[in-house]
N, C-alpha and C positions, 0 to 999 in steps of 0.2 A: 965277229960281227960288231958291228956299227950301232949303239948305242939306240933304239924309238926315238928318246928322250932327245939324240940328235938331229933325226930325221923331221920331230915336230921343232926344233929350234930352226930351224933352215926354214920349212914351212912357214914358221910366225914370221919369220926376216921375208920374206920370199912374198907373204900378202900383210907385209908392214902398212898400216893403216886403213885397213876393212877389220876391224875385229870382230863383224859378224859374222864373216867368213874364217878367221883366225879360229872364233867360238864353235861353229860347227864342225869342222873337221876334229878339233880338241873334240868334243861327244861325240860323234862317229867312233872313234878310237877308240874312248873309255867306255861306252856301251859295246863298240863288237868285242876291244879284251876281255872285259867282265861277260857278254857273251860265253865267246870261246872257251873260257874256262872255266864255267860252269855246266859247256856241253864236253870240257873232256878232252879238247883237242892236244893235239901233241905239241910238244915245244915246236917241233919246225913249221907246221900249219900252222902256230898263234901267232909267230913271230912277223910270218909273212902276211895274217892278215891283218896283223898292229899298222905295219909299212903299208901296205895298201888304204887303211881303214885314214890313214897318217896324210896320204899324198891323193885321195880317189877326186877332188874336185882339185886339182893342181889347175886343169889346162881352164877355168873357168876364166880367168885373164885373158887367154890370149884369144878364146869365142869371144870376148867384150869384145877386145882390139878388131879381131879378122872379118867380125860379123854381123857387131849390135847387138847379140846375141848369146844366150848359152846355154842353152837345152841341154837337155842330156845328151841327147844322141852326136852333137859338138864336141858335149866334151868327152865322150867315149873316142873320140877323134883325135884330138888336138892331145889330148892328157897324157897319155903314153908316153911319148917320146920328149915331154917333158918331163916327167917323172923317169927316166932311163936317165935322163942330167943330173939331175939331182943325188938319183942314186946313185950311179957310178962314182960320181965326186968326191960323195959320201964312203963307197970306198966298199957298197952291196956285193956282194958273190954275184955271180951272173946269172945261176939257177935264180935265186932271190928276185934279180929284178926283173930277170924274163915272165916270173908268174905275179908281181906288183903290177907288171906294164899290162900283162893282161886284164887283172881283176881291172886295173884301172880303165881300160879299155872294153868295161864290158857289165859295170857298177851301175848301169840305168835297163841293163837287159833282163828280164824277172821270170823269161820261157825257158824253161829245157836248161835249171840250174844243174850243175851234175856233182859238185864239191862244197865241203861243209863250209872251207874259208869265202867261195864265192856267197855263200848261201846266206851266214853269219854278216858279211859285210851290208849285203843289199837291207837285211832286217836294221842293224841298225841305223844304215842312212835312213829308211823308211821313220823308226821310231823317232829320229832328229826331224825329218822334215815334216811326217805331222805332226807336230807340236810347232814352227816355225811357224809354217805357213797356214796358222788355225786351222788346219780341215777340220770337216761339220763330222760327226761320229758315223752318218752313212758311208763317209769316203772311211775313215778308219776302219770302219768293222768291213767292207769292202776288201780294201790292204790285208785286213788281218784275216780274213781269209784265200785271198787267193795266193798271195805272196808268204806270209808266215809257215814255217817248217819247224824249228827249232823247239822244241819246249820250252827252252829259257827268254827265244824273243817273242814268243806266244803270253806267255804269262810274264815279260814285264809291257808288254804291246796293253792286255788285259786293266793291267793295272795304273798302271800310266794316265789308261782314259777311256777308265773305269769301265769297262765291258760288261 
């Protein structure tokens, strides 16, 4: 299996010249991994989660070029094919690639989450986005109450934002 560090390196190259976005996916990866470990994910699920967190926003530049914007639904539309190309080139197994692409295609879908890899990816992305976007306490509390499920994600949200 390819190392997640190889994937992170490929993403840094992919986003060269865009340190804000590089910082974003590195932070999401690190939080997703930490939450996943503390929640006791098995090694296969953790591997998929780390890969998905690394490439979750891979569609942003394509969206900006094609549509002039990069909202979440467009990212979900454009990201999976780009992620598949990168993962395949790096030698990721087909089953891992398929699951990662599914997660990339649903990381802005917050209803009907049925798996820990999806839930934790969403929580990690929110933890970073709430900070980066300067969300109000009211917005943070709403996200906390409506999105967070994992005990670790809830704890991190409470402590980060002093809820």
